[in-house]
C-alpha positions as CSV (number, residue, x, y, z in Angstrom):
1,M,0.6,-6.0,72.1
2,N,1.9,-5.6,75.7
3,N,1.2,-8.9,77.6
4,E,0.4,-7.0,80.8
5,L,-2.3,-5.0,78.9
6,L,-3.6,-8.2,77.4
7,T,-4.1,-9.8,80.8
8,I,-6.2,-6.8,81.9
9,L,-8.4,-6.6,78.8
10,R,-11.8,-8.4,78.7
11,C,-14.5,-9.1,76.2
12,P,-17.1,-6.3,76.7
13,E,-19.9,-8.8,76.0
14,T,-18.9,-11.8,78.2
15,R,-16.0,-10.5,80.3
16,Q,-13.9,-13.5,79.1
17,A,-10.1,-13.1,78.8
18,L,-8.8,-12.1,75.4
19,A,-5.9,-13.4,73.3
20,L,-4.3,-12.4,70.1
21,A,-5.9,-14.1,67.1
22,E,-3.6,-16.6,65.4
23,P,-2.5,-15.6,61.8
24,A,-4.6,-18.5,60.3
25,I,-7.7,-17.0,61.9
26,I,-7.0,-13.6,60.5
27,E,-6.4,-15.2,57.1
28,R,-9.8,-16.9,57.2
29,L,-11.6,-13.7,58.3
30,N,-9.9,-11.8,55.5
31,A,-11.1,-14.4,53.0
32,L,-14.6,-13.7,54.3
33,V,-14.0,-9.9,54.0
34,S,-12.9,-10.4,50.4
35,A,-16.1,-12.4,49.6
36,G,-18.2,-9.7,51.3
37,K,-19.5,-12.3,53.9
38,L,-18.0,-11.0,57.2
39,R,-20.3,-9.0,59.3
40,N,-19.7,-7.2,62.6
41,A,-21.9,-7.5,65.7
42,A,-24.2,-4.8,64.4
43,G,-24.8,-6.8,61.2
44,Q,-22.9,-4.5,58.9
45,V,-20.6,-5.9,56.2
46,V,-16.9,-5.5,57.1
47,S,-15.0,-4.1,54.1
48,A,-11.5,-3.5,55.5
49,K,-9.1,-6.4,55.8
50,L,-7.7,-7.1,59.3
51,D,-4.1,-6.9,60.3
52,S,-4.6,-8.5,63.7
53,G,-7.3,-9.0,66.2
54,L,-8.3,-10.2,69.7
55,M,-10.5,-13.2,70.4
56,R,-12.1,-14.6,73.5
57,V,-10.2,-17.3,75.4
58,P,-12.5,-20.3,75.9
59,R,-13.2,-21.0,79.6
60,F,-14.0,-24.3,81.1
61,D,-17.7,-25.0,81.9
62,P,-17.8,-27.7,84.6
63,R,-21.5,-28.3,83.9
64,S,-20.9,-29.4,80.3
65,G,-17.3,-30.6,80.6
66,M,-16.5,-28.4,77.6
67,T,-14.9,-25.0,77.1
């Protein structure tokens, strides 16, 4: 993915920045797909394995001291 585009894209729910998901995360998600345990935001079972994906970049919360 084009890095310039990635800096523009935001999560539609939280407006947080996005990053490419690490291969290990995609593997874990695909294991859940294979087991029929991965659901999307609408609660529907995901049946197609993922090739790649975007994930939210944690942001620092000064109130909690955590991201």
